[in-house]
LOROTOR-931886 format. One record per residue: z, x negated, y negated of N, C-alpha, C in turn. Coordinates in steps of 0.02 Angstrom, whole numbers, plus 50000, padded with zeros to 5 digits. Layout:
<rs>
ZXYZXYZXY
...
</rs>
This chain:
<rs>
520825026948507520485030548562519965026148594
519585022348552519085017848578519395012548623
519955009848600520295004748640520525007548706
520755013848706520985017048768520415017748818
519825019948794519245020748837519035014048865
519045008948821518845002248843519314999648896
519955000848888520444998448937520355001949004
520095007949003519955011549065519375008349102
518895005549066518305002749098518404995549121
518804991749083518894984649098519484983449145
519404978549188519944976449232520344970949199
520954970149223521384964749199521644960949260
521374954949273521594951149332522334949749334
522664949649276523384948249275523794953849307
523474959649315523834965449345523744965849420
523454960649451523274961049522523874962549566
524444959049554525034960149596525304967249589
525294969749528525524976649516525074981749550
524414980249551523944984749584524064984649660
524204978649687524334978249759524954982349778
525474982049737526074986049749525924993449746
525504995349698525315002449692524935004649755
524495000349779524105002049839524555003049899
525064998549906525534999249962525935005649957
526115007649897526475013949888526045019849909
525415019649888524955025049905524855025349981
524815019450014524715019350086525325022250123
525905021750092526515024450122526645031650102
526155034650068526215041650051526575043049987
526695037849947527045038749884526565038149825
526795040349768526385039649708526505032649679
525995029749649526085023049619526535023449558
526815017749540527245017449481526845019449419
527175022449369526815024349308526475018349276
525875019549253525475014449218525295008449262
525395009149328525215003649373524455003149381
524135008849375523405009049385523075012049323
522475009749311522055013149262521905020149288
521845024949244521715031849264521075032149306
520575028349287519935028349322520025026149395
520435021049407520555018549475520995023449514
521495026149481521945030949514521555036949538
521105039649496520705045449515520235043749574
519955037749572519505035749625519875035149692
520475032149691520865031549753521025038449782
521165043249738521315050049763520705053149796
520125051949767519515054549799519405051249868
519565044949872519495041349936519985044149988
520605045549966521095048450012520855055350036
520595059349990520345066050008519765065450057
519365060250051518785059250095518985055950160
519645054450168519915051350229519575044550245
519465040750194519195034050203519745029350226
519615025550278520095020850305520175015050256
520765014150226520835008850175520935001850203
521095001450267521244994950297520624991650325
520234995550361519624992850391519034994750348
518654989650328518074990950287517564995050325
517395000650297516865004750327516195001350315
515844999350367515174996450355514735001750321
514455000150265514025005050231513445007050277
513245013450272512675015650312512055012050286
511595010550332511015006550314510375010250333
509855009250294509205012350308508785007650351
508365010550392507865006550428507355003950378
506994998650399506524995450353506025000350324
505745004750368505255009550342505565014650296
506195016550310506545021250266506675018050198
506865011650199506985008150136506345007650095
505795006250129505155005750094504975012350062
505085017850098504945024550071505395025850010
506035023850016506495024949960506295020849899
506105014549911505885010349856505255013249824
504815016049865504215019149837504385025349796
504875029149819505085035149783505365033349714
505705027649711505995025349648505605019449620
504955019449631504535013749611504545012549536
504595017749495504605016749423505245013149403
505805015049432506435011749417506405004449439
506135003249500506084996449526505634992249481
505064995049461504594991349418504904989849350
505234994749320505544993649255506104988549258
506424988049316506994983449324506784976349343
506164975549364505964969049390506044963249341
505864964049277505954958349231506674955849228
507154960449222507854958149218508104955749286
507864958749340508064956449406507804949349419
507194947949396506924941249404507304936249361
507504938449301507894934049258508584932549287
508834937149329509494936249358509514929949402
508944928049430508924922049471509134915949430
508934916049366509074910249323509754910749290
509904916449255510524916549217511144917549261
511054919349324511634919649370511664913649416
511184909049410511194903149451511834899149439
512114896549492512724892449491513344896449472
513284903149466513874907149450514194910349511
513824910449567514074913749627514014921249624
513664923849573513614931049563512914933549580
512854940149590512214943249605512134949449561
511504951349549511354957549514511044962349563
511264968649560511074973649610510794979749575
510244982449602509954988749578510014993949634
510274999849617510345005149667509995011549646
509915015949694509655022649678510235027149657
510125033549642510675037849619511215039049671
511065037849735511565038949788511955032649804
511775027049774512125020849787511805016349838
511195017949859510835013649906510525007849868
510625001749892510384995849857509634995149867
509264995049811508534994549812508314987249808
508674983249769508494976149764509104972249742
509094965649755509654961349738509384954449722
509634951349669509434944649648510054940949625
509994934249619510554930449592510634923749624
511234921049619511394914449646511354914649722
511014909749753510954909749826511624910149863
512134906749836512794907149869513064914249865
512964917349808513184924249801512814928949846
512164927749856511774931949900512014931449972
512184925249994512434924350062513114927850070
513544927050021514204930250025514134937850025
513674940449984513574947749981513314950350048
512874946650079512604948850143513144949350196
513674945250190514204945350240514604951850239
514584955550182514934962050179514434967750172
513814966550191513284971650188513134973950116
513244969450068513074970949999512364968449987
511884971850018511184969750014510724975750022
510074974750018509604980250015509654984850076
509604991250063509614996250116510294999150130
510834995850106511514998350120511755002950064
512145007950084512385013150038513105011650018
513205010749952513875009249925514145015149884
513995021149908514285027149878515045026949886
515395029149835516135028849835516435032449895
516155038049914516435041949969516235039350037
515895033650039515725030350102516095023750109
516165020150053516445013350057517045012450011
517315017749985517905017249943517745015249872
518275014249833518195012449763517825005849756
517265005949719516884999949703516475001649641
516254996549605515934997749541515315002149547
514895000849597514285004749605514455012149617
514845013349670514995020249689515395023949637
515885020549605516315023849556515935025149491
515495020549472515095021749412514645027849423
514325028349481513895034149495514305040549500
514925040049524515345046049530515575048349461
515745043749417516015045649351515495046049297
514915042949309514395043049258514515038449200
514925033349210515065028649156515105021549183
515055016649137515105009649158515805008249183
515845004249236516485003149271516534995849291
517154993149286517304986649314517874987549365
517764984949425518264985449478518394978349503
519034976349499519204969349515519694968949573
519514964949622519974962749675520364968549706
521034968849694521464973749727521314980949707
520924981849653520754988749633520284992049683
519944988249725519534991149778519984994949826
519785000849846520195004849891520235001749960
519684998949984519674995850051519854988450046
520324986350086520574979550082520044974350099
519534976350136519014971650158518594968850101
518614971950042518214969449986518654967449927
519284966049941519734964049887519584957049859
519194953249895519024946649870518454946849820
518234952849802517654953649759517844956649692
517424955249642517464958449577516774961049560
516734967049533516074969949521516094974349459
515514974649426515434978549365514764982149367
514764988649352514144992549357514074997249298
513444998649281513285003549229512745008249255
512725014249228512245019249249511585018349212
511035019449248510365019549218510145026849215
509975029249156509805036249148509065037049127
508785042749145508115044549122508155045349046
507755041549008507805041948935507595048648906
507285053048947507045059448920507485065348938
507815065148995508235070849012508945068849031
509095062349030509775060049043509985060149115
509535061849161509715061949232509855054849256
510335054249301510505047649329509955045249376
509685039449361509155036549402509415031449451
509985028349434510265023249478510815019449441
510975013549467511495009449436511285002149440
511524998249391511424991049391512124987849395
512184982949438512854980249453512824972649455
513374969449434513474962249444514094961349486
514024957849542514584956849588514644949549607
515254947549624515384940749648516084940449676
516254934949707516944934049729517404934049669
518044935549679518484937349623518574931649572
518454925349593518524919949545517964919949493
517434924049505516884924549457517004929749403
517604932749403517744938149354517604935949282
517294940449245517184939349174517234946049137
517624946349083517654952649045516994954249010
516554949249006515904950348973515404953849019
515574954449083515104957549131514954964749112
515454968249084515354975249066514814975849012
514844971548962514344971648909513664969748937
513654965048985513024962749013512674968249052
513044971849095512724977149134512524982949089
512914984349037512734989748991512094988048954
512044981748931511434979548897510834979648944
510944977549006510404977449055510164984549070
510634989149078510444996149090510044998849031
510244997048971509884999348911509174996548909
509084990148929508424987148930507974990748980
508254992449037507854995949088507655002949062
508125006349031507975012949004507445012548949
507465007248909506955006348857506265005148887
506245001248942505615000048976505335006549005
505775010649032505565017149059505305021649004
505655021648947505435025848890504755023648864
504665017148858504025014448834503465016248881
503595015748946503095017448996502915024948992
503435029148985503315036348982502935038248918
503095034948864502755036348801502015034448806
501875028748838501175026648846500795031748888
501125034248941500805039248983500655045648943
501115047548900501015053648861500435052948812
500385047148780499825046048735499165046448774
499135043248831498535043448872498385050548895
498905054048914498825060948938498535065348884
498805065048824498555069148769497855067148749
497715060648749497055058248729496525060848776
496675061048841496175063248890496135070748898
496655074348878496685081448893496575086048833
496655083348773496645087748715495965091048705
495435087948731494765090948723494725097648760
495165098748807495165105048844495345111048799
495665109648742495895115048699495325118548663
494795114848648494265117648606493825122448645
493685128148615493205132848642493435136548704
494075136748718494315140148778494765145948759
494645151648791495085157448782495635157548834
495625152848881496145152448932496765149148902
497325150348935497945147048915497965140148945
498065135048902498075128148925498775125248914
499065122548966499715119248962499625112148988
499805107248946499795100248968500495098348988
500575096149050501235094349076501255086849090
501815083749075501885076649089502005075449163
502165069249181502235067549251502835070949284
503295073549244503875077149272503765084649272
503155086649254503015093849252503265097249190
503475093249140503735096149078503165097649030
503115103849005502585105448956502675101448892
502155097948870502205094148809501715096548756
501215100648776500755103548727500425109648757
500335114848717500005120848741499605123948685
499085127648704498665130648652498915137648634
498575140748586498805147248560498705152848609
498265151848659498105157248705498595157848764
499075153148768499505152948826499905159448835
500225161748782500655167648788500275173748810
499675174848781499285180748800499025180048872
498855173948892498615172848960499175174149010
499775171748994500345172849038500505180349043
500475183748986500615190948985500105194749026
499465192649021498935196049058499015195049133
499285189249153499395187749224500075190149249
500455193349203501125195849219501575190049243
501535184449208501935178549225502485177749173
503105177349196503675176349151503855168949152
503695165549097503825158449093504045156849022
504655154349014504915152848947504715145748929
504185145148889503935138548870504325135448812
504795139148785505205136348732505725131548760
505855132148824506315127548857505915121548884
506225115948884505885109848906505985108648981
506145114049018506255113249089505595111549124
505675107849179505085105549216504815111049261
504145111249267503835115249319503845110849382
504345111849423504505106949475503925105649522
503505110549534502945109549580502425104849550
502475103349485502025098549453502365091849440
502985091149462503365084949455503105080049507
502835074449485502535069649531503045066749579
503685066349557504205064049603504295069049659
504265075549642504345080649694503745080649741
503145079649712502545079749753502555074049803
502815068149782502805062349826503395062149874
503915066049860504495065949905504345069449971
504765067850019504665070750086504805078250086
505215080650038505385087750035505215090549967
504585091749953504385094149887504655101049872
504745102249807504995108749786504465114049797
504685119949817504225125449831503855127549768
503205128249774502785130349717502905137749704
502975139849640503075146949625502465151049646
502585157249663502045161449690501475162449641
501635162649576501115164049527500645158149515
500855152149534500465146149519499925145049572
499295145849552498735145149598498455138049596
498235135649654498005128749660497415127149613
496965132049605496375130549564496525130749490
497145132149471497345131649401497575124549383
497685120449434497995113849424497465108349425
497465104349372497005098549369497415092249356
497475087949406497825081549394497435077349344
497785073849301497485069349252497595062249276
497045058649287497075051949315496845046949263
497225041549255497025036249210497105029549246
496555025949252496555019449285496885019849354
496715025149390496945025849458497645028649466
497975030349412498655032849417498695039849386
499035044349421499115051049395499635051049340
499455053349280499895053049223500115059949199
499885065149231500085071849211499635077149240
499675083049213499305088749240499085093449184
498485096049190498265101449146498285107949185
498665112649160498735119149192498345124249152
497855127449185497435132349152497595139349177
497855143549133498015150549150497425154849128
497045157649175496445161549156496625167449111
496215168449060496305174049014495825179649033
496015185949024495535191449038494935191248992
494995187948934494435187248887494155180248897
493595179648932493325173048947492885170548890
492875164048883492445160948832491715161648852
491275162448801490555162548815490285155748833
490665150648817490445143848831490525142348905
489985140148940490055138649011490545133049022
490955133849074491465128949089491235124249144
491465118149140491325113349193491735115149254
491485113849313491865115249373492525111349373
493025114249406493685110949410493625104449447
493905099249419493905092649451494465088649421
494605083049451495115078649423494845075449359
495285075149308495095071749247495185064349256
494725060549230494755053249238494595049949172
494805043749166494655039949106493915038849098
493545039249154492815038349152492495044249188
492605050049163492355056049196491615056949181
491265059149231490545060449223490405067549245
490025071149205489845077949223489175078349259
488885072649275488235072749309488345073949383
487905077849415487975078949486487865072449524
488235071749579488175065649619487855067049686
487475062249709487185062649776487485056949816
487725058549876488075053549915487595049649958
487065047049926486565043449965486845037149997
487355034149965487645028049994487945029250062
488225035050073488545036450137488045037850192
487415038850175486915039750228486825033550270
487065027850244487005021650282487545021050336
488025025550335488555025550386488345030150443
488255027350501487965030950558488515033250605
488485039650625488965042350673489115049650659
489325053150711489485060250705490185061950731
490565056950751491235058350780491695061150726
492155065650745492615068650696493025063550655
493305058250686493695053450645493265050050592
492645048450609492205045150561492005049950506
491855056150523491655061050473492235062450426
492845062550453493435063550411493515057950360
493405051750383493455045950338492915046250284
492305048250303491765048750255491905054150203
492155059950226492305065350180492835063250129
493335059550152493855057150106493565052150057
493135047750081492825042750037492385046149985
492015051450006491595055049959492005058249903
492585060949922493025064049873493295058749824
493525053149851493825047949809493305044349767
492675044649788492145041349749492065044449681
492275050549672492185054049609492755052749561
493255048949581493825047349538493845039849525
494275037949479494375030849464495015028349496
495235031649548495855029949582495755023749625
496215018849623496165013249670496205015649742
495795012749784495755014849854495895008749899
496335009549946496465004349996496175006650062
495725002550089495395004150152495715000150209
495945003850259496235000650318495705000650373
495624994950404495154994750459495104987750488
494994987450553494924981050586494284977650564
494234971150579493634967450564493034970550601
492494971450563491874973850594491774981350595
492234985250565492154992550566491674995050513
491454990650468490984992850417491314994750352
491844991150333492194992850271491744992350210
491324987250208490904986450148490394992050142
490164994950199489715000650195490055006550161
490695007650176491065012950143491125011450068
491275005250052491375003449982490725004349943
490165002049971489525002849937489335010149931
489515014049983489395021149979489775024449922
490415022349914490815025149859490545022949792
490315016849787490025014349724489405018349705
488965019449754488345022949740488455030349730
488945033149766489055040349761489395042149695
489715037349663490085038849602489615041649548
489015038849543488515041349496487845038649518
487475042649554486865040349586486365037549536
486315040649478485795038649430485935031749400
486575029749398486735023349366487015018249414
487045019949479487365015449527487035008649528
486365008549525486005002249527486084998149463
486285001449410486374997949346487084995349338
487554998649370488254996549365488384990849414
488804986049395488924980349439489334982249501
489154979249557489554979649618489724972549637
490364970849634490584964049646491074963949705
490934959849754491354959349814491624952249821
492244951649842492544945149853493024945649912
492974940949959493444940550015494004935849995
494614938449995495194934449974495434929550027
495164929950087495374925550140494974919050140
495294913750164494934907450173494834903450110
495134905450053495074901749991495754898949971
495764893049942496384890249916496604894449856
497254894349840497494898249783497114896649718
496984890149706496644888149644495924890749643
495584890149701494894892449704494854900049697
495314903549729495324910849724495474913049652
495924909449619496084911049548495464910249505
495084904849516494474903749478493954909149493
493894911049557493414916249576493594922949545
494244924449544494464930949518494424931249442
494714926249409494814926749336494304922649296
493944918049328493484913849290493874908649251
493524904549212493854899549171493414897749112
493734894749063493364892549004493174885249011
492724883048969492504876048972493094871448958
493174866349000493704861448991494384863749017
494404869349053495044871849078495364866949127
494964863249163495224858249210494674853249226
494854847849257494374842749275493854845649323
493224844849306492694847349348492474854349330
492784857249278492584864049257491864864049233
491504869249250490804869749232490714870249156
490204866949130490074867349059489924874549039
490264876848988490174883848966490644888549002
491024885849052491494890049089491154894349141
491534898849170491264903249222491584910149218
491184915249224491444922049225491734923549294
492324926749296492644928349359492384934949387
492554936049450492324942149484492604948449451
493224948049428493534953949396493144955749333
493004950949292492634952149230491914954349245
491614951349297490934953149315490874960449338
491434963149363491424970049389491544975249333
491624972949271491764977549216491234983049212
491464989349213491004994949210490744997049278
490954993549330490714995249397491264995349448
491134992249506491604992449562491784985349583
492424984049591492674977749618492944978949687
492674975449736492894976149805493214969649827
493864969949841494234964149865494394965149939
494024961549981494154962050053494724957350072
495074959150125495644955150149496144953950092
496334959250057496794958650001497464955950023
497634957050086498274954450113498294946850115
497724943550109497704936250110497814933250041
497854937449989497954934749921498624931149917
498634924849894499254921049889499774924749848
500404924049868500944927749836501004926049761
500914919549744501004917749673500424919849630
499874922149660499304924549622499344932149611
499744935549652499774942849649500034945549583
500554942649551500774945549487500254945049432
499834939949435499304939249384498774944749393
498614946249456498134951649468498434958449451
499084959249465499424965449448499404966649372
499494961249335499474961949262498794964349238
498264961849270497594964049253497524971549263
497794974049319497744981149334498144985349286
498734982849267499174986849224498954986649151
498704980949128498534980249057497804981649042
497374981649094496664982849082496324977349042
496584971249049496284965549014496394959349056
495964954349044495984948349084495944942249039
496294937049060496254930549027495904925749074
495354922849050495054917449090495534911549090
495524907749144495964901849149495804897149091
496324895449053496234890948996496124894548930
496084901248931495974905148870496604908848850
496684910048785497244913948759497034920748734
496384922048733496134928348707495964933048766
496264938948766496124943548822495444946748815
495164948748872494524952348874494654959048906
494464964348872494564971048898494094972348957
494364975149010493954976749068494154983449097
493684986549131493824992849165493364993349226
493634994449283493234994749344493584999149395
493195001249444493485004849501493684999649553
494314999749572494554994749620494584997749690
494264994249736494304996049807494514989749844
495044990249882495274984549922495264986349995
495264981350037495244982450109495684977250144
495944979150200496364974550239496384976750311
496484971850355496614973450425497344972050442
497744970550390498454969350399498854975750385
499474975850410499934981150393500294978950329
500074981250271500344978850209501074980950199
501274986650227501974988550222502414983450258
502184981050315502554975850350502544969350310
501984967850279501934961750237502424962150179
502494968150150502974969150095503684968050120
503854970950177504534970350204504704963150222
504194959150239504294952150256504254947550195
504134950450136504114946550076503474942750065
502954944550103502314940950097501824944550051
502004950450028501564954149982502014958049934
501844957749869502254960949819502244968549826
502834971449823502884978649830502534982349772
502614979749710502314983249653501554983049657
501274977449681500544977149688500314981749744
500704982149798500524986649853500474993849829
500974996049790500965002949765500385003949716
500204998749680499674999349630498985000149662
498864996549718498194996749748498135002149800
498705005049822498675009949876498835016949852
498595018549792498685025449767498395030449818
497815028649845497515032549899497265027549951
497185029850012496955025350065496495029050113
496085025150146495615027750196495685023650259
495755026950315495765023350379495075024150411
494755018450424494105018550457494225017550532
494015022250573494155021750645493795015750677
494115012850726493805007350764493315010350814
492865006250838492325008750881492595011550947
493145008750972493415011251035493705018251028
493815020450965494065027250952493495032250944
492895029750934492325034250921491735032350966
491865031451030491345029051075490765034051083
490895040251064490345045151068489785043451019
489935039050970489425037050922489005031050946
489185028051002488825022051024488075023451035
487875028851070487145030151079486785030751012
487095034150963486775035050898486695028250864
487225024250867487205017650836486685013150868
486645013450935486165009250971485445011050950
485295017450948484625019550928484475017350856
484975017850813484885015850743484745008350739
485135004250775485034997050773484354995050802
484144998450856483494996850887482924998350838
482995003650800482485005250750482444999850696
483024997350674483034992050624482734985650652
482904983950715482664977750746481904977950757
481644983850774480924984550783480564982950718
480834985650664480534984350598480624977050577
481194974150594481354967350573480944962150609
480884962850676480564957650715479854959450738
479694965850740479024967950759478854966650832
479374966750875479264965750947479104972250983
479004977550947478864983950979479484988050991
479364994351010479914998951021480254997651089
480914997451088481294996651149481825002051152
481995003951213482515009051222483025006551271
483605009651269484145007451311484205011751373
484315008551430484385012051493485045015951496
485045022051524485675025851528486235022151564
486055018351616486565014551652486865009051607
486445006251565486675001251517487165004251468
487015010251445487465013651398488145014851430
488145016651494488775017851529489205011551529
488875005851542489254999551544489514997851474
489104998751423489324997451354489905001951335
489915007951362490445012751346491115010551375
491095006451428491715004151460492034998351423
491674995251377491924989451341492344991751281
492854987751262493314989751209493084988051139
492584983851131492294981951067492804979651016
493144973951030493624971350982493314969450915
492654967750916492304966150854491984972250822
492104978150851491884984450824491134984950813
490914988350761490194989750752489794983350742
490104978450709489744972150699489594968850767
490064969150813489954966250879489424970150918
489434976850911488924980950944488224979250916
488184978650850487534977050820487274970350844
487714965250845487504958650868487314958750942
487674962750981487514963351053486824966351064
486684971751028486034975051035485474970351011
485604966650957485094961950933484964956550985
485494954151018485414949151070485004951851128
485164958051148484804961151204484074962451185
483954964651124483274966051102482844959751103
483124954151082482734947951078482644944651146
483144945251190483124941651254482764945551309
482754952151304482444956051358481684955551355
481394954651413480664954351417480364961251435
480804966251439480584972951456480694977551396
480354983251397480464988251345481084992351357
481374991651418482004994951435482554989751435
483094991151399483664986551400484104988451459
484144983851508484484985151572485174981951572
485594983751620486264980751625486234973151626
485714970251658485664963051661485564959851593
485354963751543485244961151476485884960751435
486424963751460487054963751424487344956651425
487564953951369487854947151367488434946451416
488504940551444488984939451498489704940451477
489874938851413490574939551393490794946751394
490334951451383490504958551386490574960751459
490094958751500490124960451571490744957551603
490924951551583491514948351611492144952151593
492184954451531492784957951507492894964551544
492354968151556492434974651588492414974151664
492404967851690492464966451762491914969651803
491334970351773490764972651812490454966751848
490254961751807490014955451833490224950051785
490194943751806490434938251765489884933051762
489524932751707488944928351704488924924651638
488644918451637488524915051574487874917551544
487724915151484487144917951448486604912751435
486544907651479486074902351464485424902851502
485354908251543484764908651585484624915951600
484004917951606483844924951618483214925551659
483184931051699482594932651738482604940051752
482164942451794482164949551812481894950251883
482064955851913481844957251982481724964651987
481134967051967481004974151960481084978052025
481014974852083481024978652145481734980052170
482254977452137482934978752160483244984152118
483814986852141484184991752103484524988352043
484794992551998485084989851936485664985151950
486124987151994486704982952007486504976652044
486014977252091485774971252126485434966552077
485054969452030484724965351980485234961651937
485764965351918486294962151878486624956551918
486734957651983487044952452024486594946352028
485944947452036485464941952039485474937951974
485454941451918485464937951853486114934151845
486664937051869487304933751866487284927051902
487004927151962486974920952002486534915851968
485944917951945485474913251915485754910051851
486094914151811486374911551749486954906751764
487344908351814487894903851833487624897251859
487094897651898486784891551923486514887251865
486214890551817485954886851759486514883651719
487054887351711487624884651672487904878351704
487944878351771488254872751806487734868051837
487104868551812486564864051832486464863651908
486534869451939486404869852011486984867652055
487554866052026488134864052066488424870152101
488364870352168488544876352207489304877552205
489694872252206490424873152207490654876252141
490424873452085490634876152020490354883252009
489734884452033489444891152025489844896352063
490024894752126490424899452166491094900852134
491414895452108492064896252075491994900652013
491454899551974491344903551913491244910851930
490884912351984490754919252003491334922452040
491814918352061492394921052097492234923052168
491764919552199491584921052269491604914652310
491614915352376491614909552420490944906052417
490954899452429490334895552428489844898052481
490114900152539489684902652593489354909252572
489724913352534489444919652509488884918352459
488974913252418488464911452370487824909352406
487874905152459487284903152496486934909252526
487324914052552487044919952583486654924152532
486934924752471486594928752419485974925252393
485994918652389485394914852368484824916052417
485004915952481484494917152533484254924352530
484724928952518484544936152514484024937352460
484114934352402483664935552346483074930752344
483054925852391482494921252395482404917052333
482934914252308482894910352246483044902852258
482914900552320483044893452335482644888952288
482034890852274481614886652231481884886352159
482244891752138482544891752071483044886052065
483434884952119483944879752116483624872952106
483074871852141482724865452133482474864552062
482234870152032481994869751963482564868151915
483124871351928483704870151884483924862951889
483914860151951484134853251960483584848151944
482984850751927482404846451914482224842351976
482324845552034482154842252096481434844252116
481074839952154480404841852178480454847352229
479984852152224479994857852270479664855852335
</rs>
């Protein structure tokens, strides 16, 4: 019997001509000769005929758009992560073989592919690459689709493919199953042109699938240990029913009060079955079409359990009619570093503005400050990302914020070696020029506090797996050391890049992206919140008065109108620098349009002036005064050269002479040229 099953799974290249004859018979509407086909192939061909698949012309597999593929990879991120070690190894052990290793989702969509470069090129020619769907009922008999259809390991060689367009290929696939409930998670496949056929491929894919399943089981077991360790304290002193559910919503531990609490709430739930509470399944929560939550399940009964920024399960509290006399802590997310002390968001008081987009970002940051979840901040240069980060650090625990380390590092502009040293530190003698006694890295320095990595998208690709390991293992190795150091910190990263696009282009690791972007905050750019400009200007003027002691200055309403027309590509930082420039250069207590730097005026096409010279003319109107300053500054820039000044201002030379006479500044020209008056 075993030999019979094995013969069903394995192909025999010697039977190729007999298989071709069988295929021709089937195409002519006849049954194949007895024993011409393996039962597995015969059944698959019949399914293809029923599905009306064209056997002559290869059906191009349906393909996902880049963003759809990214979403799909994210949905199956655990499978992708567990498969990465063997997929990376495939580059080496399949090198020079012409073969590739393929990972798919349960529907047959290719999530990743590795292997021999020649094999990758050949595979791409038939759309055997990421994003394409090789379901049997779309592309005919093939190892991926047929394995997923039958639920068993399959080898399909050459003529056994239903569609003639892939007869030059041989492929072998095995199913990857969830180690806890046996559900199909995907398939692992080895494919190549038919001359690469090997009967050992079946054992190889079966072993590979088993390794992936073991990695998934180990990961799930670690999560369960962490979940129980963090949640079991909830059992003591409570008369409520407590159910601890794993990441799939499956109950793994419950207290004695559960049954009475369920009965009191008139809830019918059979906890003797290991079925999932689907509304607590993290896969369902993250999918685009989550399962409907049962009517009896109230939101305030659900407490997500977070460990090192990742949700590892849920504590479900069913209120009992008999309440405990012990006061309960307010409902909140459980964290590996949970604090029951009240927090004051004093750090966020440094963020100025009242616009709805800004307030929304602040509210989200305040919420995330109370958890240990990694946060990715999106925002252009100059929007004040570090203010948000410092606010989150201080809001996390006001009483200890000043005692806990806050470490910031910009990943841009550093060589890979220098960035590695800055991040991880090094021991004495690690390399030539290493500091005596070594150096502590930024990651280790942030232990117990907050690590802020700005411009995370600039981190070199070959450095990313080392940082990912730090996040996953909670320990760090200084360069040159073999002994790990345990660390724990709140990670906040920031970028002005589109990291999803960077992932799709291969410039940023997908697993690291998912690790750092558990939650994200978008900080609005200044051009989106221009209603905050007057508030910001007043705030900056107050700071400048205290800093320089030049007295109180205010901004003219007409000046504010002009500032409002500018797009502020440098955002709040550019506004602050502009106001500081105007405060220092203006000789009046009122900041007038003429005090606005020329590059801003030039951009908004009000006036076009350089910034090397300044004056005032109180008796003229604001626009006339701005025009006068424009002329004088242009004259100063070009040392009184009338031709260049007129060209710079975009007016005729005769018009320039007329305006000079109008404003009576002939003597100014002589001063600029250092000529005798």
